[in-house]
N, C-alpha and C positions, 0 to 999 in steps of 0.2 A: 439800572444798568450795572454790571458787574465790574467791581473795581480793578485796576490794574495788579498784576500778579509780579512781584519780584522775587528775585532769589539771588544767592551769592554767585559772584565770578569766577568760574571754574578756573580760569587761567591764573588768577592771582591768590586763590584761597590756599590754605596750607593742606596738605595731603593726609586724610586720616587713614585707620588701618583698613584692609580690605575686607575685614570682616562685615558682613551685611550688605555687602555690594549685589544689587539685583539688576544690574544693568549689563550683565555678559553671561554668556551660557545660552543653551536652548531655551527658548521663552516658556513652552509649556512645562518643561522639568523644573526650571526655576520656580515657575509660578505654583506648580504643584506643591514642591517642597516648602516653599514659605508658607501656602496657603494652608496645608495639612495641620501644622500644629495649633493655627487659628481654628480650624475647624473642629479639631480634637478638644480644643477649649471650650468652644461654644457648647459642643454636645456634651462636655463634662457639667457645664452649667445647667444646661437643660436636663439632663439626668439628675442634676442634684435637686433642681425645683421639682422635678416629677416625682422622686423618691419622698422627697418632704410634703408633697400633696397626697401622695398615697398614705403616708402617716397620719395626716391631718385628717383625710376622708375615713381613714379606719378606726382612727382612735377618738376622732370627735363628730364625724357624720357630715350629711350633705349641706346642712348650714353653713359649717365652718369651711367646706370645700367652697360653696358659693362666695363667701366672704372673702377667702384669698383670692379667688377670680376677679372680683371687682377691684381689690385692692391692687393687684397686679397690673392693672390698665392704668390706675392713678400712678403707679410707680414707674411706668413705660412712660407717662407724658412728664415726669419729672426728669429722668434720664435722657430725654429727647434733646434738652438744652446741653447737656453733659456730653452727649454723643455728638454734637455739631461742633463743639469747641474741641473736643478731642480728635475728631476726624480733621480738622482744619490744622490742629498740631501736628498730626501725622504728615498731611501734605507738606507743611512747611518744613518740619524735619526731614521729610524725604527728599524735598527739592536741594536742602542744604548738603544732605549726605550725598545726593548724585553728583553735586557740584564739587564734593569733597573738602567742604568747609565745617569742620567739626565744631568749631567754636560758634559759628552761627547755629547750627543743629542744637547745641547746647543752650544758647540764648532763646531760641524758640520753645525748646523743652521746659525750661525754666519758667517762661512766660505763661505757658498752657499750665503747668502744675500750681503755680502761685495764683492765677485766676480762678483754677478750679476750686482751689480750699476756700477762696473767699464766698463764691458763689454757692458752693455746698452748704457751708455754715448758715448762711442766710435762708436757704431752702430748707434745711431741717429744723431752723426755729419756725418759720412760717408754716411749714406742713404740720408741725406738732398742734399750733394752734388752730390752723384752718381745717383740720382733719374733718370734722363734722360737717362743715359746708362742702367739702370735696365728696364726700359719700352721698350728701343729700342730692347732689346732680346726678348722681348714678342710679339712685331708688332702688337699691338692692331689696330683695324679699325681706319682710320683716323678721322673719326667723335669724336672719343673718347679719341684721345690722349691729348689733352690740358687739358681735364676735369681730366684725369687720374694722369697726372703730377701734378696739384695742389693738388689734394686728398692725393696723395702718400707722398707729402714733409710735409703737415701738420701732417700726422699720424706718421712720422718718429720722429717728435718732441714728441710724446707721448710715445715712446717707453720705456724710463726709467720707467715712473710709472706703465706701464702695464707689463713690465717684473718682477719688484718687487713685484707686486700683485702676479704674478704667482709664484715667488720663495717662497714669505712667505706662500701662501695656501698650496703650495706642501710640504713645510716643516711641517707645522701644521698637515697634512693629515700622514705624517711619525709618528708623535706622537699620531696618533689615533683619531685626533679633525678634523672631516670633516664639522661641524656644522658652525663653526665661518667662515670660508670662504663662506659659502652659504650666510650667512646674509649679507654679504658686496657685494656679487655678486648681490644680490637682490637690494640693494640701488643702486649700480652703473647701473643697467639694466633700473631701473625705471627713474633715472635721464637722461640717454642718451636717451632713447625713448621719454622723454618729452621735452628735449631740440632740438633734431634733425629737427623737422618740423618749430619750433620757428626760429632757426637759418639758416636754408635753405631759407624759404620763407621770412623772416624777419617780424614776427609776431609781433605785439605790439611794445614795446620798443627795441627788438632785432634787430640788423643789419642784412640787407639781404646779407649772404654769399655764396649763391648758394651750389655747392659742398662742398667747404670748410667749410661750416656750419656744415656738417656731421661728419667731423674730429675734429673740435673744441668741438661740443657736447661730442664728447667720451673724447676729453682731459680734459674737466670739469668734467666729471662724474667719470673718472678713479681717478683723484687727490682727489676728495672727499671721493671717497671708500677706496682708499689706506690710507688716513690720519685716516678715522675712524676705519680702521681694526686695525692700529698701536696703535691707543688711546684703543681701546677694550682689546687688548692683556696686556696692562698695567693696565688698570682699573681692569680686572678680575685676574690679575696675572697668566696669563697660563703658561703651563710649559716651554714654548720656550723663554719666555721673558728674555732679556738680561738686567743686571743692575749692576752699579758700574764697579768693576774690569772686569766683563763679558763682557762689550761692546769692549774690546780689541778683543774679538772673531769675530768682524766685518774685523779685520785686517787676510785676509786669511792665516791661518796656514799651513805649509809645508805639515804635515801629512795629513791633511784633505783636501787639495788642491790636492795631489797625488791622494786621491781616487775619489774626486768629478769630476776632469778634467780626470783623467785616466779612468773613468768609463762614466763620462757625455759626452765627446766629442763622443765617439762611439754610445752612446744613442742618441745623437743629430743627428749624422750620419745618423741613421735610419730614422729620419724624413726630413733630407735632402735628403734622397733617393727617399722618398716619394713625396715631394715637387718638386724635381727635375723633377720626372715623371710627376706630376702635371704641371709644365712649359712646357715640351715637348708636353703634350696632349693639353694644352690651345692653344699653338702654332697652333697644328693642327687643331683644331676647328676654330680658326681665319680664317685659309685659306678657311673655307667654307662658310664665309660672316657673314654679321651683324644678320640676323635672327637666324641662329644657333648658334651664339655666344652669344646672348641675351637669346636662349633657354638654353643653357648650365649653364651661369650663374645663371639664376633662379633655376635651378636643384641643383646646388652647395649649395644653400640655404636650399632647401628643404633637400637633402641628409646629411646635417649636423646633422639633427635630427635622421636619421637612424645610424648613426656611434656613437650616444651619449652613448648608453649601453655600447657598447665594450670599448670605451675609459673609462668611468666611472669604470667597473668592472676590466679592466685591471690595472688602477692605484690602486684600491682598493687589486686586488690580489698581488700586488707588495709590498705595504706597509704591509699587513698581513702576506705574507711569511716572509718579511725582519724582522718583530718582531718574527716570530717563529724560524727563525735563530737564532736571537739574545738570543732568551730563550731557545734554544737547544731542539726545538718540531718539528723536521724535520718530525717526523711521519706522522704528518696531512698535509703536504705540497701536495702532490698527490690530496687528497680530496679537497682542496681549489681550485685548478686548474680546476678539474673536475666539481665541484659544479660552479665555476665561467663562465665555458664554457656552461653548460647548460642552466645557467639562461639567460646568453646572447642570445643563440639561441631563447629561448622563447620571450624575449623582442624585439629582432630585427625582428623576425618573424611578432609579431603583428604590428609594425610600418610598415613593409613592405606592409601588407596586407590593413592597414589603407590608407597609401598613394596611392596605386594603386586605390582603391575604390573611393577617393575624388581627384584625380589627378588633374582633369581640374579645379576645383574652387582653389585648391591651387596654382596652376600655374598663374592664372587670377589674383590673389592678387599681384604678381610681375609685370607681363607682361600685364595685362588690358584684357578684353574680346574679344576685336577686334584683337588683336595682332596675326600675322600669326606665332609668335614663339611658340604660345601655342601648336598647332598640331603638331610642330617640337617636342618640349620637351616632350609630351606625348609618342612620338613614342621611343623617346631616353630612357625615363624612363622604359617602358616595356622591352626593351631588356637588359638593364644593370642593373638593381636596384637589381638582383639577387646576384651580387657579392659581398653584404655586409653579406650574411649569412656567407660564409665560411672565408671570411676575418676578421668579428668580433671574432670568435674563435680564428683565428690566433693572434689576438692583446692581447685577453686573455692569450693565453699561453705565448707570449711575457714577460706578466707580471712577471710570475715566473722564467722566465731565468733572467729577469732583476734583481730581488732579489737576486739571487745568484752570480751576476756580471758577467754572460754570455752575453756578448754584441756584440759578431761578429757573432754568428749563425745567429741572426736576420738580420743584414745587408747581410749576404750572400743569405739568404731567399727573402728579398725584392730586391735586385739586380737581382736575378735569375727570380723571378714572374714578377715584374714591367718592366725590361727592355728586358731580353732575350724572355720572353714568351709574355708578353702582346705588345711589339713593334715588336716582331717578326710575331705574329699573324696579327697585323694590316697590316704589309708590305706585308706579304704574301697573304692575303684575300682582301685587297683593290682593287686591278683590277678587281676580279669578284664581290664583295659586295658592293664596294662604300662606303659610310660613315658609313653604318652599320657595317663594320669591326672595325671602331674605337670603337663603343659602346659594341660590343660583346668581344673585347679584354678585357674589365674589367673583365669580368665572367671568361675569360679563365685565366687571370694572379691572380684573387682571388682563383680558385680553387688550381692551382699550389702552391700558398703560403701555403695553408693549408695542402696539401700533403707533402710538404717540411718539415713544421714545426712538423707535428706529426712524420715524420721520424726521426727528430733531438730530439725531445722530449722523444720519447719511446725508443731511444737507451739507456739511462741512464747514458752514461758515463760522460757526463756534470756535474751529480750531485756529482759523486765520486770524479771526479777530483777537483771541485770547494771545496768540503768538506775538502779534503786532505790539500788544499792551505789556509784555514781559519787559521789565527794565533791571538791568545788573544793579546791585547795590555799588 
């Protein structure tokens, strides 16, 4: 059962600056203006990863490309916990900010950052030590195993900087500031893209590090971006900056920790469910051989762009609804969810059409014009790309549920759709359809996720139940 949700009393809390207020003005316009910087940042991150993948594929070959695809699944698994904690921090900060209690927002933000630092350091150390065992679970093709281990171990050392960047960015979005994280995502992406070929190939004075060079480039770019963002926060005196006695907020407080961990772990579990399904399916793909595995690795890079609108709008909906809950403006919550779903459908639909129209040149960027994986990837895409339309709406609706502290319903939906429906479809259809059953299972699972989410959302009992549990501090 979901734990009670609490937020500061708006009547007694001090009044923060109006900067970052998401509770006034036209809903669709406010949502779009707030979501666009996040969307641009997500696109930049994916573009950064895609360009780096192009460098790896062109300079090091398909075995290295397959190695990074396997490592990215592992990293997604690692970041699931961080996503949950940072999303819970966003909600907590948003509720406090909506209630105009800036000190409570800083307490929540400090606890989130301090907790993230502790967790990320532990994960980095364990990840370095257990990297061989993690890759053994994936069973990557033999040609890519050594490359995958090298890449993964270096990336684990970057975990603290990357996770702190995510936590700080998400906390700032809870305060209605999506532009500051974007500025430093741009800086990080530019540095990463520029350094990748230099460190992979050893151009000029740079050492030739091979696949490890890609990970080292990410480490350097992430460190500079994180340091720059922290400096900017203090130079501009942004609302969530911590000074003097407020630095004690970095020591996780029991009250804040109860909310962030209590809500964040189930939110992270949602991502674990997704990444767990990804681990299973990449293992199934690896069974089909190197050509299919390389095709799927390239598609994962392209498909990142299709899911960007739903992730950005879902995060914006969570922050916006959280502020409305804190401000006692729940009369606008349904419209926020509906507008978010409609905007997402339009954006995702356009991206699907563009990617289908230009699929061959897009895939050749990663695989080369002569690669046999291109034809395989085109076939996969035409069968499975449609899954992002219903699943994108599901993610947006999850944003509203998260803001209310409803965290178990999404887990149930994901378990049912990604395991019972998707895996069930695959195992039943594979004898008759072969590998195509794998790709069509994505569509079946996404349709089931939307149907289940709409059923849970329209019942309405979750809103009444959670509203009854809201307790002013």
